[in-house]
PyMOL Python script that loads the backbone (N, CA, C, O; Angstrom):
from pymol import cmd

cmd.read_pdbstr("""\
ATOM      1  N   MET A   1      -3.610  22.456   0.254  1.00  0.00           N
ATOM      2  CA  MET A   1      -3.471  21.795   1.543  1.00  0.00           C
ATOM      3  C   MET A   1      -4.460  20.630   1.667  1.00  0.00           C
ATOM      4  O   MET A   1      -4.074  19.516   2.022  1.00  0.00           O
ATOM      5  N   ILE A   2      -5.711  20.891   1.378  1.00  0.00           N
ATOM      6  CA  ILE A   2      -6.734  19.843   1.482  1.00  0.00           C
ATOM      7  C   ILE A   2      -6.456  18.719   0.482  1.00  0.00           C
ATOM      8  O   ILE A   2      -6.645  17.542   0.788  1.00  0.00           O
ATOM      9  N   VAL A   3      -6.009  19.096  -0.701  1.00  0.00           N
ATOM     10  CA  VAL A   3      -5.710  18.082  -1.721  1.00  0.00           C
ATOM     11  C   VAL A   3      -4.563  17.194  -1.252  1.00  0.00           C
ATOM     12  O   VAL A   3      -4.602  15.980  -1.450  1.00  0.00           O
ATOM     13  N   SER A   4      -3.552  17.778  -0.638  1.00  0.00           N
ATOM     14  CA  SER A   4      -2.426  16.997  -0.134  1.00  0.00           C
ATOM     15  C   SER A   4      -2.868  16.048   0.978  1.00  0.00           C
ATOM     16  O   SER A   4      -2.440  14.895   1.023  1.00  0.00           O
ATOM     17  N   LEU A   5      -3.717  16.534   1.866  1.00  0.00           N
ATOM     18  CA  LEU A   5      -4.227  15.674   2.936  1.00  0.00           C
ATOM     19  C   LEU A   5      -5.074  14.536   2.368  1.00  0.00           C
ATOM     20  O   LEU A   5      -5.023  13.410   2.864  1.00  0.00           O
ATOM     21  N   GLY A   6      -5.839  14.829   1.342  1.00  0.00           N
ATOM     22  CA  GLY A   6      -6.619  13.786   0.686  1.00  0.00           C
ATOM     23  C   GLY A   6      -5.737  12.738   0.036  1.00  0.00           C
ATOM     24  O   GLY A   6      -6.029  11.544   0.101  1.00  0.00           O
ATOM     25  N   ALA A   7      -4.654  13.186  -0.594  1.00  0.00           N
ATOM     26  CA  ALA A   7      -3.718  12.247  -1.222  1.00  0.00           C
ATOM     27  C   ALA A   7      -3.032  11.388  -0.166  1.00  0.00           C
ATOM     28  O   ALA A   7      -2.813  10.196  -0.380  1.00  0.00           O
ATOM     29  N   ILE A   8      -2.692  11.988   0.970  1.00  0.00           N
ATOM     30  CA  ILE A   8      -2.090  11.217   2.061  1.00  0.00           C
ATOM     31  C   ILE A   8      -3.089  10.192   2.596  1.00  0.00           C
ATOM     32  O   ILE A   8      -2.734   9.034   2.816  1.00  0.00           O
ATOM     33  N   GLY A   9      -4.319  10.610   2.800  1.00  0.00           N
ATOM     34  CA  GLY A   9      -5.353   9.684   3.278  1.00  0.00           C
ATOM     35  C   GLY A   9      -5.589   8.553   2.298  1.00  0.00           C
ATOM     36  O   GLY A   9      -5.706   7.393   2.692  1.00  0.00           O
ATOM     37  N   PHE A  10      -5.658   8.892   1.023  1.00  0.00           N
ATOM     38  CA  PHE A  10      -5.837   7.857  -0.001  1.00  0.00           C
ATOM     39  C   PHE A  10      -4.645   6.905  -0.013  1.00  0.00           C
ATOM     40  O   PHE A  10      -4.818   5.695  -0.161  1.00  0.00           O
ATOM     41  N   GLY A  11      -3.443   7.441   0.141  1.00  0.00           N
ATOM     42  CA  GLY A  11      -2.238   6.605   0.184  1.00  0.00           C
ATOM     43  C   GLY A  11      -2.247   5.672   1.378  1.00  0.00           C
ATOM     44  O   GLY A  11      -1.863   4.508   1.261  1.00  0.00           O
ATOM     45  N   LEU A  12      -2.687   6.175   2.537  1.00  0.00           N
ATOM     46  CA  LEU A  12      -2.747   5.320   3.729  1.00  0.00           C
ATOM     47  C   LEU A  12      -3.757   4.194   3.555  1.00  0.00           C
ATOM     48  O   LEU A  12      -3.479   3.047   3.908  1.00  0.00           O
ATOM     49  N   VAL A  13      -4.912   4.512   3.019  1.00  0.00           N
ATOM     50  CA  VAL A  13      -5.937   3.479   2.793  1.00  0.00           C
ATOM     51  C   VAL A  13      -5.469   2.496   1.723  1.00  0.00           C
ATOM     52  O   VAL A  13      -5.618   1.285   1.883  1.00  0.00           O
ATOM     53  N   TRP A  14      -4.909   3.010   0.639  1.00  0.00           N
ATOM     54  CA  TRP A  14      -4.449   2.150  -0.457  1.00  0.00           C
ATOM     55  C   TRP A  14      -3.342   1.215   0.020  1.00  0.00           C
ATOM     56  O   TRP A  14      -3.360   0.023  -0.284  1.00  0.00           O
ATOM     57  N   GLY A  15      -2.384   1.753   0.764  1.00  0.00           N
ATOM     58  CA  GLY A  15      -1.304   0.931   1.288  1.00  0.00           C
ATOM     59  C   GLY A  15      -1.802  -0.118   2.257  1.00  0.00           C
ATOM     60  O   GLY A  15      -1.321  -1.251   2.250  1.00  0.00           O
ATOM     61  N   TRP A  16      -2.767   0.249   3.097  1.00  0.00           N
ATOM     62  CA  TRP A  16      -3.328  -0.711   4.051  1.00  0.00           C
ATOM     63  C   TRP A  16      -4.038  -1.835   3.314  1.00  0.00           C
ATOM     64  O   TRP A  16      -3.912  -3.002   3.687  1.00  0.00           O
ATOM     65  N   LEU A  17      -4.781  -1.492   2.270  1.00  0.00           N
ATOM     66  CA  LEU A  17      -5.464  -2.519   1.491  1.00  0.00           C
ATOM     67  C   LEU A  17      -4.464  -3.431   0.769  1.00  0.00           C
ATOM     68  O   LEU A  17      -4.688  -4.638   0.669  1.00  0.00           O
ATOM     69  N   LEU A  18      -3.375  -2.867   0.272  1.00  0.00           N
ATOM     70  CA  LEU A  18      -2.359  -3.697  -0.372  1.00  0.00           C
ATOM     71  C   LEU A  18      -1.689  -4.621   0.633  1.00  0.00           C
ATOM     72  O   LEU A  18      -1.163  -5.668   0.256  1.00  0.00           O
ATOM     73  N   GLY A  19      -1.702  -4.247   1.899  1.00  0.00           N
ATOM     74  CA  GLY A  19      -1.120  -5.086   2.940  1.00  0.00           C
ATOM     75  C   GLY A  19      -1.894  -6.371   3.168  1.00  0.00           C
ATOM     76  O   GLY A  19      -1.372  -7.298   3.788  1.00  0.00           O
ATOM     77  N   PHE A  20      -3.118  -6.449   2.687  1.00  0.00           N
ATOM     78  CA  PHE A  20      -3.891  -7.682   2.804  1.00  0.00           C
ATOM     79  C   PHE A  20      -3.401  -8.761   1.841  1.00  0.00           C
ATOM     80  O   PHE A  20      -3.704  -9.941   2.013  1.00  0.00           O
ATOM     81  N   TYR A  21      -2.642  -8.346   0.827  1.00  0.00           N
ATOM     82  CA  TYR A  21      -2.132  -9.292  -0.163  1.00  0.00           C
ATOM     83  C   TYR A  21      -1.148 -10.224   0.525  1.00  0.00           C
ATOM     84  O   TYR A  21      -0.149  -9.775   1.087  1.00  0.00           O
ATOM     85  N   ASP A  22      -1.424 -11.500   0.480  1.00  0.00           N
ATOM     86  CA  ASP A  22      -0.600 -12.478   1.191  1.00  0.00           C
ATOM     87  C   ASP A  22       0.680 -12.745   0.410  1.00  0.00           C
ATOM     88  O   ASP A  22       0.637 -13.145  -0.753  1.00  0.00           O
ATOM     89  N   VAL A  23       1.804 -12.522   1.051  1.00  0.00           N
ATOM     90  CA  VAL A  23       3.097 -12.696   0.407  1.00  0.00           C
ATOM     91  C   VAL A  23       3.705 -14.018   0.846  1.00  0.00           C
ATOM     92  O   VAL A  23       3.942 -14.240   2.033  1.00  0.00           O
ATOM     93  N   ARG A  24       3.952 -14.878  -0.101  1.00  0.00           N
ATOM     94  CA  ARG A  24       4.612 -16.151   0.168  1.00  0.00           C
ATOM     95  C   ARG A  24       5.891 -16.192  -0.652  1.00  0.00           C
ATOM     96  O   ARG A  24       5.918 -15.723  -1.790  1.00  0.00           O
ATOM     97  N   PRO A  25       6.945 -16.748  -0.079  1.00  0.00           N
ATOM     98  CA  PRO A  25       8.247 -16.722  -0.777  1.00  0.00           C
ATOM     99  C   PRO A  25       8.219 -17.338  -2.175  1.00  0.00           C
ATOM    100  O   PRO A  25       8.904 -16.849  -3.074  1.00  0.00           O
ATOM    101  N   GLU A  26       7.454 -18.381  -2.369  1.00  0.00           N
ATOM    102  CA  GLU A  26       7.434 -19.029  -3.684  1.00  0.00           C
ATOM    103  C   GLU A  26       6.727 -18.188  -4.744  1.00  0.00           C
ATOM    104  O   GLU A  26       6.880 -18.445  -5.938  1.00  0.00           O
ATOM    105  N   LYS A  27       5.964 -17.198  -4.324  1.00  0.00           N
ATOM    106  CA  LYS A  27       5.247 -16.340  -5.271  1.00  0.00           C
ATOM    107  C   LYS A  27       5.806 -14.917  -5.292  1.00  0.00           C
ATOM    108  O   LYS A  27       5.104 -13.988  -5.691  1.00  0.00           O
ATOM    109  N   ALA A  28       7.036 -14.737  -4.877  1.00  0.00           N
ATOM    110  CA  ALA A  28       7.617 -13.392  -4.756  1.00  0.00           C
ATOM    111  C   ALA A  28       7.591 -12.592  -6.066  1.00  0.00           C
ATOM    112  O   ALA A  28       7.210 -11.422  -6.032  1.00  0.00           O
ATOM    113  N   PRO A  29       7.976 -13.161  -7.217  1.00  0.00           N
ATOM    114  CA  PRO A  29       7.942 -12.342  -8.442  1.00  0.00           C
ATOM    115  C   PRO A  29       6.537 -11.858  -8.797  1.00  0.00           C
ATOM    116  O   PRO A  29       6.357 -10.718  -9.223  1.00  0.00           O
ATOM    117  N   VAL A  30       5.556 -12.718  -8.622  1.00  0.00           N
ATOM    118  CA  VAL A  30       4.176 -12.342  -8.922  1.00  0.00           C
ATOM    119  C   VAL A  30       3.698 -11.258  -7.962  1.00  0.00           C
ATOM    120  O   VAL A  30       2.984 -10.338  -8.362  1.00  0.00           O
ATOM    121  N   VAL A  31       4.088 -11.368  -6.706  1.00  0.00           N
ATOM    122  CA  VAL A  31       3.689 -10.390  -5.693  1.00  0.00           C
ATOM    123  C   VAL A  31       4.293  -9.028  -6.011  1.00  0.00           C
ATOM    124  O   VAL A  31       3.608  -8.011  -5.908  1.00  0.00           O
ATOM    125  N   VAL A  32       5.549  -8.995  -6.391  1.00  0.00           N
ATOM    126  CA  VAL A  32       6.207  -7.724  -6.702  1.00  0.00           C
ATOM    127  C   VAL A  32       5.523  -7.050  -7.891  1.00  0.00           C
ATOM    128  O   VAL A  32       5.276  -5.845  -7.859  1.00  0.00           O
ATOM    129  N   VAL A  33       5.220  -7.808  -8.924  1.00  0.00           N
ATOM    130  CA  VAL A  33       4.554  -7.250 -10.097  1.00  0.00           C
ATOM    131  C   VAL A  33       3.149  -6.764  -9.730  1.00  0.00           C
ATOM    132  O   VAL A  33       2.732  -5.691 -10.165  1.00  0.00           O
ATOM    133  N   SER A  34       2.429  -7.539  -8.943  1.00  0.00           N
ATOM    134  CA  SER A  34       1.070  -7.165  -8.554  1.00  0.00           C
ATOM    135  C   SER A  34       1.047  -5.903  -7.701  1.00  0.00           C
ATOM    136  O   SER A  34       0.252  -4.995  -7.945  1.00  0.00           O
ATOM    137  N   LEU A  35       1.922  -5.851  -6.700  1.00  0.00           N
ATOM    138  CA  LEU A  35       1.956  -4.676  -5.839  1.00  0.00           C
ATOM    139  C   LEU A  35       2.430  -3.433  -6.587  1.00  0.00           C
ATOM    140  O   LEU A  35       1.940  -2.331  -6.341  1.00  0.00           O
ATOM    141  N   THR A  36       3.382  -3.612  -7.498  1.00  0.00           N
ATOM    142  CA  THR A  36       3.842  -2.480  -8.302  1.00  0.00           C
ATOM    143  C   THR A  36       2.728  -1.964  -9.203  1.00  0.00           C
ATOM    144  O   THR A  36       2.544  -0.754  -9.333  1.00  0.00           O
ATOM    145  N   GLY A  37       1.993  -2.866  -9.820  1.00  0.00           N
ATOM    146  CA  GLY A  37       0.870  -2.457 -10.662  1.00  0.00           C
ATOM    147  C   GLY A  37      -0.223  -1.754  -9.880  1.00  0.00           C
ATOM    148  O   GLY A  37      -0.776  -0.751 -10.332  1.00  0.00           O
ATOM    149  N   ALA A  38      -0.532  -2.284  -8.708  1.00  0.00           N
ATOM    150  CA  ALA A  38      -1.561  -1.657  -7.875  1.00  0.00           C
ATOM    151  C   ALA A  38      -1.101  -0.290  -7.380  1.00  0.00           C
ATOM    152  O   ALA A  38      -1.894   0.650  -7.318  1.00  0.00           O
ATOM    153  N   PHE A  39       0.180  -0.179  -7.028  1.00  0.00           N
ATOM    154  CA  PHE A  39       0.714   1.112  -6.598  1.00  0.00           C
ATOM    155  C   PHE A  39       0.666   2.119  -7.743  1.00  0.00           C
ATOM    156  O   PHE A  39       0.304   3.279  -7.540  1.00  0.00           O
ATOM    157  N   ALA A  40       1.029   1.679  -8.942  1.00  0.00           N
ATOM    158  CA  ALA A  40       0.994   2.567 -10.111  1.00  0.00           C
ATOM    159  C   ALA A  40      -0.437   3.011 -10.414  1.00  0.00           C
ATOM    160  O   ALA A  40      -0.664   4.162 -10.787  1.00  0.00           O
ATOM    161  N   ALA A  41      -1.396   2.109 -10.256  1.00  0.00           N
ATOM    162  CA  ALA A  41      -2.796   2.474 -10.474  1.00  0.00           C
ATOM    163  C   ALA A  41      -3.249   3.525  -9.455  1.00  0.00           C
ATOM    164  O   ALA A  41      -3.937   4.481  -9.812  1.00  0.00           O
ATOM    165  N   GLY A  42      -2.865   3.347  -8.199  1.00  0.00           N
ATOM    166  CA  GLY A  42      -3.213   4.337  -7.177  1.00  0.00           C
ATOM    167  C   GLY A  42      -2.540   5.672  -7.424  1.00  0.00           C
ATOM    168  O   GLY A  42      -3.163   6.721  -7.255  1.00  0.00           O
ATOM    169  N   ALA A  43      -1.279   5.647  -7.820  1.00  0.00           N
ATOM    170  CA  ALA A  43      -0.569   6.895  -8.124  1.00  0.00           C
ATOM    171  C   ALA A  43      -1.176   7.576  -9.344  1.00  0.00           C
ATOM    172  O   ALA A  43      -1.288   8.801  -9.383  1.00  0.00           O
ATOM    173  N   GLY A  44      -1.564   6.794 -10.326  1.00  0.00           N
ATOM    174  CA  GLY A  44      -2.221   7.361 -11.506  1.00  0.00           C
ATOM    175  C   GLY A  44      -3.561   7.988 -11.172  1.00  0.00           C
ATOM    176  O   GLY A  44      -3.896   9.060 -11.675  1.00  0.00           O
ATOM    177  N   ALA A  45      -4.323   7.319 -10.327  1.00  0.00           N
ATOM    178  CA  ALA A  45      -5.606   7.880  -9.915  1.00  0.00           C
ATOM    179  C   ALA A  45      -5.410   9.168  -9.125  1.00  0.00           C
ATOM    180  O   ALA A  45      -6.176  10.119  -9.278  1.00  0.00           O
ATOM    181  N   THR A  46      -4.391   9.197  -8.290  1.00  0.00           N
ATOM    182  CA  THR A  46      -4.096  10.407  -7.526  1.00  0.00           C
ATOM    183  C   THR A  46      -3.686  11.540  -8.456  1.00  0.00           C
ATOM    184  O   THR A  46      -4.146  12.670  -8.292  1.00  0.00           O
ATOM    185  N   ALA A  47      -2.835  11.255  -9.423  1.00  0.00           N
ATOM    186  CA  ALA A  47      -2.402  12.280 -10.376  1.00  0.00           C
ATOM    187  C   ALA A  47      -3.573  12.794 -11.203  1.00  0.00           C
ATOM    188  O   ALA A  47      -3.662  13.987 -11.493  1.00  0.00           O
ATOM    189  N   TRP A  48      -4.461  11.896 -11.575  1.00  0.00           N
ATOM    190  CA  TRP A  48      -5.608  12.282 -12.399  1.00  0.00           C
ATOM    191  C   TRP A  48      -6.612  13.110 -11.606  1.00  0.00           C
ATOM    192  O   TRP A  48      -7.110  14.124 -12.094  1.00  0.00           O
ATOM    193  N   LEU A  49      -6.906  12.676 -10.385  1.00  0.00           N
ATOM    194  CA  LEU A  49      -7.935  13.361  -9.598  1.00  0.00           C
ATOM    195  C   LEU A  49      -7.427  14.585  -8.837  1.00  0.00           C
ATOM    196  O   LEU A  49      -8.149  15.571  -8.693  1.00  0.00           O
ATOM    197  N   ALA A  50      -6.196  14.522  -8.354  1.00  0.00           N
ATOM    198  CA  ALA A  50      -5.699  15.606  -7.493  1.00  0.00           C
ATOM    199  C   ALA A  50      -4.556  16.385  -8.114  1.00  0.00           C
ATOM    200  O   ALA A  50      -4.164  17.425  -7.584  1.00  0.00           O
ATOM    201  N   GLY A  51      -4.018  15.916  -9.209  1.00  0.00           N
ATOM    202  CA  GLY A  51      -2.904  16.606  -9.849  1.00  0.00           C
ATOM    203  C   GLY A  51      -1.572  15.984  -9.459  1.00  0.00           C
ATOM    204  O   GLY A  51      -1.457  15.255  -8.473  1.00  0.00           O
ATOM    205  N   PHE A  52      -0.582  16.297 -10.265  1.00  0.00           N
ATOM    206  CA  PHE A  52       0.735  15.710 -10.047  1.00  0.00           C
ATOM    207  C   PHE A  52       1.399  16.213  -8.770  1.00  0.00           C
ATOM    208  O   PHE A  52       2.282  15.545  -8.231  1.00  0.00           O
ATOM    209  N   SER A  53       0.993  17.363  -8.286  1.00  0.00           N
ATOM    210  CA  SER A  53       1.612  17.888  -7.060  1.00  0.00           C
ATOM    211  C   SER A  53       1.228  17.076  -5.830  1.00  0.00           C
ATOM    212  O   SER A  53       1.939  17.114  -4.825  1.00  0.00           O
ATOM    213  N   ALA A  54       0.125  16.346  -5.885  1.00  0.00           N
ATOM    214  CA  ALA A  54      -0.312  15.536  -4.753  1.00  0.00           C
ATOM    215  C   ALA A  54       0.233  14.109  -4.815  1.00  0.00           C
ATOM    216  O   ALA A  54       0.175  13.378  -3.826  1.00  0.00           O
ATOM    217  N   THR A  55       0.753  13.718  -5.954  1.00  0.00           N
ATOM    218  CA  THR A  55       1.234  12.340  -6.127  1.00  0.00           C
ATOM    219  C   THR A  55       2.383  11.973  -5.186  1.00  0.00           C
ATOM    220  O   THR A  55       2.395  10.849  -4.684  1.00  0.00           O
ATOM    221  N   PRO A  56       3.347  12.857  -4.919  1.00  0.00           N
ATOM    222  CA  PRO A  56       4.399  12.478  -3.959  1.00  0.00           C
ATOM    223  C   PRO A  56       3.860  12.180  -2.558  1.00  0.00           C
ATOM    224  O   PRO A  56       4.405  11.331  -1.853  1.00  0.00           O
ATOM    225  N   HIS A  57       2.811  12.864  -2.159  1.00  0.00           N
ATOM    226  CA  HIS A  57       2.218  12.594  -0.850  1.00  0.00           C
ATOM    227  C   HIS A  57       1.641  11.180  -0.811  1.00  0.00           C
ATOM    228  O   HIS A  57       1.808  10.458   0.172  1.00  0.00           O
ATOM    229  N   PHE A  58       0.965  10.799  -1.884  1.00  0.00           N
ATOM    230  CA  PHE A  58       0.464   9.431  -2.000  1.00  0.00           C
ATOM    231  C   PHE A  58       1.621   8.440  -2.014  1.00  0.00           C
ATOM    232  O   PHE A  58       1.570   7.403  -1.353  1.00  0.00           O
ATOM    233  N   ALA A  59       2.676   8.771  -2.783  1.00  0.00           N
ATOM    234  CA  ALA A  59       3.804   7.861  -2.958  1.00  0.00           C
ATOM    235  C   ALA A  59       4.584   7.639  -1.659  1.00  0.00           C
ATOM    236  O   ALA A  59       5.282   6.634  -1.525  1.00  0.00           O
ATOM    237  N   ILE A  60       4.477   8.541  -0.728  1.00  0.00           N
ATOM    238  CA  ILE A  60       5.131   8.367   0.569  1.00  0.00           C
ATOM    239  C   ILE A  60       4.212   7.629   1.543  1.00  0.00           C
ATOM    240  O   ILE A  60       4.666   6.756   2.282  1.00  0.00           O
ATOM    241  N   ALA A  61       2.938   7.971   1.545  1.00  0.00           N
ATOM    242  CA  ALA A  61       1.996   7.399   2.516  1.00  0.00           C
ATOM    243  C   ALA A  61       1.683   5.929   2.237  1.00  0.00           C
ATOM    244  O   ALA A  61       1.567   5.142   3.176  1.00  0.00           O
ATOM    245  N   ALA A  62       1.545   5.546   0.980  1.00  0.00           N
ATOM    246  CA  ALA A  62       1.153   4.173   0.649  1.00  0.00           C
ATOM    247  C   ALA A  62       2.182   3.133   1.103  1.00  0.00           C
ATOM    248  O   ALA A  62       1.790   2.148   1.729  1.00  0.00           O
ATOM    249  N   PRO A  63       3.478   3.301   0.820  1.00  0.00           N
ATOM    250  CA  PRO A  63       4.430   2.295   1.305  1.00  0.00           C
ATOM    251  C   PRO A  63       4.543   2.249   2.825  1.00  0.00           C
ATOM    252  O   PRO A  63       4.795   1.193   3.405  1.00  0.00           O
ATOM    253  N   ILE A  64       4.354   3.401   3.465  1.00  0.00           N
ATOM    254  CA  ILE A  64       4.389   3.407   4.932  1.00  0.00           C
ATOM    255  C   ILE A  64       3.251   2.556   5.479  1.00  0.00           C
ATOM    256  O   ILE A  64       3.464   1.728   6.365  1.00  0.00           O
ATOM    257  N   ALA A  65       2.043   2.756   4.957  1.00  0.00           N
ATOM    258  CA  ALA A  65       0.905   1.966   5.420  1.00  0.00           C
ATOM    259  C   ALA A  65       1.078   0.494   5.073  1.00  0.00           C
ATOM    260  O   ALA A  65       0.719  -0.374   5.868  1.00  0.00           O
ATOM    261  N   LEU A  66       1.620   0.203   3.897  1.00  0.00           N
ATOM    262  CA  LEU A  66       1.871  -1.181   3.507  1.00  0.00           C
ATOM    263  C   LEU A  66       2.853  -1.837   4.467  1.00  0.00           C
ATOM    264  O   LEU A  66       2.640  -2.972   4.894  1.00  0.00           O
ATOM    265  N   PHE A  67       3.927  -1.133   4.810  1.00  0.00           N
ATOM    266  CA  PHE A  67       4.917  -1.667   5.731  1.00  0.00           C
ATOM    267  C   PHE A  67       4.323  -1.904   7.121  1.00  0.00           C
ATOM    268  O   PHE A  67       4.543  -2.956   7.721  1.00  0.00           O
ATOM    269  N   VAL A  68       3.573  -0.926   7.629  1.00  0.00           N
ATOM    270  CA  VAL A  68       2.970  -1.068   8.963  1.00  0.00           C
ATOM    271  C   VAL A  68       1.996  -2.242   8.982  1.00  0.00           C
ATOM    272  O   VAL A  68       1.984  -3.025   9.931  1.00  0.00           O
ATOM    273  N   HIS A  69       1.186  -2.364   7.946  1.00  0.00           N
ATOM    274  CA  HIS A  69       0.211  -3.447   7.902  1.00  0.00           C
ATOM    275  C   HIS A  69       0.906  -4.803   7.810  1.00  0.00           C
ATOM    276  O   HIS A  69       0.507  -5.750   8.487  1.00  0.00           O
ATOM    277  N   SER A  70       1.943  -4.901   6.977  1.00  0.00           N
ATOM    278  CA  SER A  70       2.633  -6.188   6.855  1.00  0.00           C
ATOM    279  C   SER A  70       3.332  -6.566   8.158  1.00  0.00           C
ATOM    280  O   SER A  70       3.365  -7.743   8.518  1.00  0.00           O
ATOM    281  N   GLN A  71       3.891  -5.584   8.872  1.00  0.00           N
ATOM    282  CA  GLN A  71       4.525  -5.876  10.156  1.00  0.00           C
ATOM    283  C   GLN A  71       3.492  -6.293  11.194  1.00  0.00           C
ATOM    284  O   GLN A  71       3.753  -7.178  12.009  1.00  0.00           O
ATOM    285  N   TRP A  72       2.339  -5.672  11.170  1.00  0.00           N
ATOM    286  CA  TRP A  72       1.262  -6.019  12.095  1.00  0.00           C
ATOM    287  C   TRP A  72       0.787  -7.448  11.846  1.00  0.00           C
ATOM    288  O   TRP A  72       0.592  -8.217  12.788  1.00  0.00           O
ATOM    289  N   ARG A  73       0.601  -7.802  10.561  1.00  0.00           N
ATOM    290  CA  ARG A  73       0.178  -9.168  10.235  1.00  0.00           C
ATOM    291  C   ARG A  73       1.243 -10.183  10.607  1.00  0.00           C
ATOM    292  O   ARG A  73       0.919 -11.284  11.052  1.00  0.00           O
ATOM    293  N   SER A  74       2.496  -9.831  10.434  1.00  0.00           N
ATOM    294  CA  SER A  74       3.588 -10.722  10.822  1.00  0.00           C
ATOM    295  C   SER A  74       3.579 -10.963  12.324  1.00  0.00           C
ATOM    296  O   SER A  74       3.771 -12.091  12.779  1.00  0.00           O
ATOM    297  N   GLU A  75       3.359  -9.924  13.076  1.00  0.00           N
ATOM    298  CA  GLU A  75       3.291 -10.056  14.538  1.00  0.00           C
ATOM    299  C   GLU A  75       2.098 -10.913  14.956  1.00  0.00           C
ATOM    300  O   GLU A  75       2.207 -11.715  15.882  1.00  0.00           O
ATOM    301  N   LEU A  76       0.980 -10.750  14.291  1.00  0.00           N
ATOM    302  CA  LEU A  76      -0.188 -11.583  14.600  1.00  0.00           C
ATOM    303  C   LEU A  76       0.073 -13.051  14.273  1.00  0.00           C
ATOM    304  O   LEU A  76      -0.345 -13.939  15.016  1.00  0.00           O
ATOM    305  N   ARG A  77       0.772 -13.307  13.151  1.00  0.00           N
ATOM    306  CA  ARG A  77       1.100 -14.691  12.800  1.00  0.00           C
ATOM    307  C   ARG A  77       2.022 -15.315  13.839  1.00  0.00           C
ATOM    308  O   ARG A  77       1.855 -16.480  14.202  1.00  0.00           O
ATOM    309  N   LYS A  78       2.996 -14.542  14.320  1.00  0.00           N
ATOM    310  CA  LYS A  78       3.907 -15.068  15.335  1.00  0.00           C
ATOM    311  C   LYS A  78       3.158 -15.336  16.634  1.00  0.00           C
ATOM    312  O   LYS A  78       3.415 -16.332  17.310  1.00  0.00           O
ATOM    313  N   ARG A  79       2.256 -14.469  16.972  1.00  0.00           N
ATOM    314  CA  ARG A  79       1.556 -14.591  18.244  1.00  0.00           C
ATOM    315  C   ARG A  79       0.486 -15.687  18.217  1.00  0.00           C
ATOM    316  O   ARG A  79       0.358 -16.448  19.177  1.00  0.00           O
ATOM    317  N   TYR A  80      -0.280 -15.772  17.130  1.00  0.00           N
ATOM    318  CA  TYR A  80      -1.422 -16.689  17.102  1.00  0.00           C
ATOM    319  C   TYR A  80      -1.276 -17.833  16.112  1.00  0.00           C
ATOM    320  O   TYR A  80      -2.166 -18.678  16.013  1.00  0.00           O
ATOM    321  N   GLY A  81      -0.182 -17.875  15.384  1.00  0.00           N
ATOM    322  CA  GLY A  81       0.020 -18.943  14.424  1.00  0.00           C
ATOM    323  C   GLY A  81      -0.562 -18.570  13.067  1.00  0.00           C
ATOM    324  O   GLY A  81      -1.387 -17.663  12.953  1.00  0.00           O
ATOM    325  N   ASN A  82      -0.122 -19.277  12.060  1.00  0.00           N
ATOM    326  CA  ASN A  82      -0.595 -19.023  10.695  1.00  0.00           C
ATOM    327  C   ASN A  82      -1.895 -19.768  10.482  1.00  0.00           C
ATOM    328  O   ASN A  82      -1.950 -20.985  10.657  1.00  0.00           O
ATOM    329  N   SER A  83      -2.942 -19.052  10.107  1.00  0.00           N
ATOM    330  CA  SER A  83      -4.253 -19.683   9.916  1.00  0.00           C
ATOM    331  C   SER A  83      -4.452 -20.170   8.499  1.00  0.00           C
ATOM    332  O   SER A  83      -5.485 -20.768   8.197  1.00  0.00           O
ATOM    333  N   ASN A  84      -3.476 -19.927   7.605  1.00  0.00           N
ATOM    334  CA  ASN A  84      -3.635 -20.338   6.202  1.00  0.00           C
ATOM    335  C   ASN A  84      -3.271 -21.764   6.014  1.00  0.00           C
ATOM    336  O   ASN A  84      -3.345 -22.278   4.899  1.00  0.00           O
TER     337      ASN A  84
END
""", "prot")
cmd.dss("prot")
cmd.show_as("cartoon", "prot")
cmd.util.cbc("prot")
cmd.orient("prot")
């Protein structure tokens, strides 16, 4: 139980951190490869430290946090303009 909660927490933090990666349409292939590699590294670390049974919890939590963070940043850009 504790291991699963830890994997979920790690997935939420990892996904939130990946949400900081700025996605621009002209760099879409590079972004997909980068995010996939970072996700695989996080899943590998989870499997190594917590076991394979905790990896699905990470694999569900990380994309959820990534999606929430990207939507939040999109809303901030619409509201306050793009600062880049």
